[in-house]
N, C-alpha and C positions, 0 to 999 in steps of 0.2 A: 186454419182455425177460424170458427164462425165468430163473427164480430158482433158485439152487443149493438142496441140502439145507438147509443151516444158515441159510437166510435172506439169504445174501450174493450178490449178483449176479456174474455171470461177470467183469465187468470190476474189481470190487471184488476178487474173489479173486485175480486175475492181479496187481493191485497189492501186496496183502498178502504173496503167495507171491515176488514181486520183492523186496521190501524184506526179508523174512527171509533171502532167498538173498544179496542184498548184505551183510546182518550176517553171516551164517555165514562167508561167502567172506573178508571182511575178517578175522575172527578167525583163521581157519584159516591165511590168508597170513601173518598176523602172526606167529603162533606157528612156522609152519614156517620163514621167513626170520628170525626172531627179530628182527623190525623194531620197534623201538619207536615210531617215528612212525606206523606202520600201526596198531599197538595204540592208540595216542591218537586217531586218526581212527575206530577201531571204537568206543571209548567215546563219543566225541563224536556218532558216527552214532546211538547208542543214546539220547542226549538227544533229538536230532532226530527220532527216531522218536515221541517224545511229542507233538511238535507236529504232525507228520503225522497221528497217530491223532486228535488233536483236531479238525484241519482234515477229515479224512475222515468223521468222524460229526458233523460240525456243533457241535461243542461250543465253549462259550465259554472259550477258553484262559485269558483273564484272570481267571477266577473263582479266588478264593484268592491274589490278587496280594499280599496283606498277609501271606502265611504266610512263614514262614522254615524251611528244611530243610538242615541242614548234613549230612546222610548221605551225600550225594554232592557232592564238591569240584568246582568248575570246572576244566576241563582248564587246564595251565599255558600252552598256547600262547594260547588265548582270553585268559586273564589278561595276559599279556605284550601281546597285541595291543590290549586295553583301555588298558594303561599307555602305549602308543605314541601313541593318540589324545588323550592328555592328562588322562585320568581320574584323581583322586586315589586312593591306596591306600584311603582310608575309603569312598569312593563305590563302587569296584570291589567290595570285599568285602561291603559292605552290600547291594547290588543282585545280586550273584551268589549271596547266601544263598537269595533267593527262586527257587523251582524253576522257576516259569514264565518269569521273567525270563532266568534261567540257559539255559534250553531255547531261548527265542527268540534270545538272544546268540549261542549256539553254532551255530544254524543259520545265521545271518547271517554268522558267521566262516567257516564250512565253505563257504558259498556264495561268499565273496568269494575265499576260496583254491583252491577245487577247479573251480569253473565257468571254463572258458576264455573269453578275450576273444572276442567275436563278436556275433552277433544275439541270442542268447539271453541274454547277460549284459547287453547294452544293453536289452534288452525288459524284464528284471527290474529294471534300475535306473530305468527310467522308471515302472514300476509301484510301486515303492518310494519314489520322489520324490512321487507322489500319495499315498502311504500316510504319508509325512512330513508332508505338507500338512494331512491330516486330524487326525494325532496332534497337530501344533501347534494346531489349531483346537479339538480336544478339551480341550487343556490351559487354554484360555481358559474353558471351561464347567466346569472342576471346580478352581477356584483354591482352595478351602478344603480339599481333601482332599490332604495332602501326599504319602501313599503313592502314589495314582494319579498325581498330577501329576509328581511325581519319576521315577516308573516311564516315563512317557509321553516326559518330556524325555531320559532315560536313552537310550530306543530311537530317538528322533529324532537323538541325537548319533550313535548307532551307524550309522544309515543314512547321515546326512550324511558321516561319516568314511569308511566301508567302500564305498560305492557312489557 
C-alpha cells in the first residue's frame, strides 16, 4: 500500500478524516439548531474518539485504569442509563471518574442508542457476548487486584444490560 507523506496510509487517513467530519458536523448542527441532545451526543462522541484512537493505534486502553480524572464529567444521559441498570450512585461516580472506563462506557451507551436494530447490532452483540465471557474469565485471574477486577465486573454488567 502506498504511504502518505505523514506516514499514514490512505485508508487510515480516510478514517481519521471521516471521524473529524462527523465531530465537526455534529457540533455545527447542534449549534445551528440549538439542539441540546445533539450537543450531548457531540461531547459523547469526543469521549468515544479516545477509544477509537487507542484501537486504531493498537494501544492498550486499560493502561492507567486506576487513575482518576474529574476534569471531564460523564454525560448525564450515560449516568442516567447506568442508574437504570441498577448500579448504585457510589459505583457510578467511582467508575466514571476513571477516564478509560468513562470512555468505554460512553462508547457502549452510544452504540446501544444510535445503532439501529438489525444485522449490525446483532453482530456486535454477539462479539460483545464473547468479550463479556473473556472479561469474566479474566476476573478469575486477578482476584486480589480490586481496581482491575471491579472495572472488569463493571464492564461485564454494562455489556449484559445494554446488549
